[in-house]
N, C-alpha and C positions, 0 to 999 in steps of 0.2 A: 286809240288812246295814246299809242306811242308817238303819233304825229303831233300830239299836243304837248309832249315833253320838250324841254329845251334841247338844243342841238348837242350841247356838251354831255347831257345825260344820255341822249340817244347813242352817242359815240361810245360811252362807257358800257352800256348794256348790250352792245352788239357783240356777238360771238364770232370771232374770226377763225379761219381754218387752222392757223398755227396753234391757237389756244385749244381748240378741240383735239388736235393731234397730241399735244402735250398732256392733256388730261387723260386721254386714252392710254398713253404709254405708262403713266403713273398707275392707273387702274390695273393694267396688265401685270405690272411689276408687283403690285400688292397682292393680286390673286396668286401669282406664281410663288411668292414667298410664303403665303398662307398654306398653299398646297404642300410645299416642301416641309414645313413645320409639322403639318398633319401626318405626312408619310413617315417622317423620322420618329414620331411619337406613337406610332401604331403598336398594338400588342404583338409580341413575338413568342413563338413556341420555344420552350426550354427543354433541353434533353436531360432526362433523369439518368444519373450514372447507374450502371448495373451493380446489383448487390452480389458480393462474393461471399459464399458460405465460409464460416470459420474453418481453417485448415486446408482450404482448396488451393491448388497450385495453378498459377496462370499457365496458359498453353504455351506462351513463348519461353517459359522457364523449364518446360518439360523436355528432357533429353529424348532424341529419336529412339524408336524401338530398335533393339539389337546393337546399340552403340557400345563399344568396349569400355570398360571402366578404366579411367585414367590412373596412372601411377602404380600399376601392378607389376611386380618384378617378373623376370623371365621364368622363374620357378614358382611364382605365385605366393612366395613366402615373404613376409615383411614388407610388402609393397604398401605405399601410402598414397592418398589422393593428392592432386595438385600437379604442378609442372616442375617441381624442384628435382634436379638431377645431381648425381655424383659421378666422378670419373675414377675408375680403379684399373690397376694393371694386373692382369691375370697371366702368370707365367708358370713354367715348370711342365709337368706331365699332364697337359690338357690337349684336346684335339686341335683347338684353334687359339693359341695364346695371343695376347695383345691387350690394348687399352679398350675398355668397355665403358659405355655411359649407361647408368642404371638409375631408376627412380630412387630418390632419397628414402632411406629406411630399408633398402635391400640387404639381404644377408649373403653370407659366403656361398650358400647353395645357389642363389640367383646368379652370382658371378660365374660359378662353375658351369651352370647351364648356358649362360651367354657365351662362354668359351668353348662350347661344344661338348662339355662333359669331361670327366677324368678318363685317362687312358686305362685300358684293362690291365689289371695286375698292379696298379699303383697303390702303395701303402698310404692311406689317409688317416692313420691313427691319431696323429698330432694336429689334425685339422678340425676345427670347430665349425661345422657347416651351419649352425644356427646363429653364429655371431653376426651382429649388425655391422655393416661396413661404414667407413668414413671416407670422405672425399680425399682423393690423392693417395689412397692406400694401395699397397702391392700385396697380392695373394700369390704365394709360391706353393705349388703343389708337388709333393713327392720329395721335398728336401728333408734331410735327416733332422731329428729333433735336437734342440740345443741342450748340451749336457749341463747339469747344475754347476754353479760356480764353486770354487774351493772354499773351504771354511775360512772365515775371517775376511773374505772379500767384501767390498762395499756393495750394498744393494741386495735385494732379495732375489729369489730364483726367477730367471727369465727377464731380469732388468739389465743384463750386460749388453755390450755392443752388438752381439750377434743374434739376439733374440727379439722377435717381434710378437707381441701378445696375440696368441690365438691364431697366427697365420701360418704356422708350420715352418718358419724360416730356421735354417740351421746356422752353424758358425759362419762368421764373416762380418763384413761391414754392416753397420746399422742403417736401415732404410730411413732416410729423412722424410719420405712420403707417408710412412705409416707408423712410425715410432710414437709411443706415448710419452707424456711428460716424465713419468717415472723412469722409462728406459733412457731418455735423453739425459736425465739427471745422473745416470750412471757413467756417462762419458767423463773423461778427465777434464777438469777445469769448468765443467758445466753444472751449475746449481739449479735449484727449482725455478728461480726467476728467469734465468737465461733459457732454460728448457721451455718455459711457457712462451718466451719471446719467439723461439723457433717454431713452435706450434702455431702461434698467431700469424707469423709470417707465411707459413705453409697454407693456412686457411685463406688468407687474403690473396695470395698468388695462385691458389689452386694447385699447390704442390711444388716440388723442386724439380727443375729440368736438368740441373747440373749441380755438382758439389760446390762449384764456384759461387753460386748464389748465396751460400752460407755467409759469405763476407758481408752481405747486405743486412744481415740480422743485427739489430741493435745490441751491442755488448760483445760482439765478436770482432776482435782485432786481428792483425796479421799474425801475431805470435800464437794466439789461440787457434786461429784457423789452421796454421801449420801443424798443430798438435792433433787436430780433428780430421784433417782431409783424408788420411789413410784409414780412419775408423768408421767412416760413413759413406753412404752412396745415395744417389737421388731417390 
């Protein structure tokens, strides 16, 4: 029947090798694309999250057994958690005087323990061992107690230049590293506002390294510094 068809129609109906190859490539590409779509749309297993009972603590957050509690003072009194530290100067009649770094919230008893303890026979009557320490403070052990000020003198008992609240300091220059606002207020030419400036400066700098640093406090000029330099110490 094909031989009866016109030549031009026979030429159109003839399948040439190139045409067959092209059709095969198209078919293979279609099959590959369909297979890829089927594979990407296949069902997948879903992992269900573990149910944690109320109040349960994750294992990663559990501290190792036997780990020491952080922030406990040398004497075990007044220690607090966390990593906050304070620096105090322990001097006088202790076995190992010097600067000690203690956890924030430590008490005088902790500072004494860190300095090796009080020497035998030392009078600690004027020393409050339960008092909480502040950063930059100096604790002097065995110094004579400050006598009360004469009648009519400004400030209450223990607020004069030689007394540091609860530290057992005797007469002498006032410690800039441990004096309170009330004690600084008792210095000549220093009011409550300037006293607070001194305490703020001490807190920001971590204490006074020398009396000369008092010049950097806001409100203290050369004349006022000259009046104070012999009445205070770092």
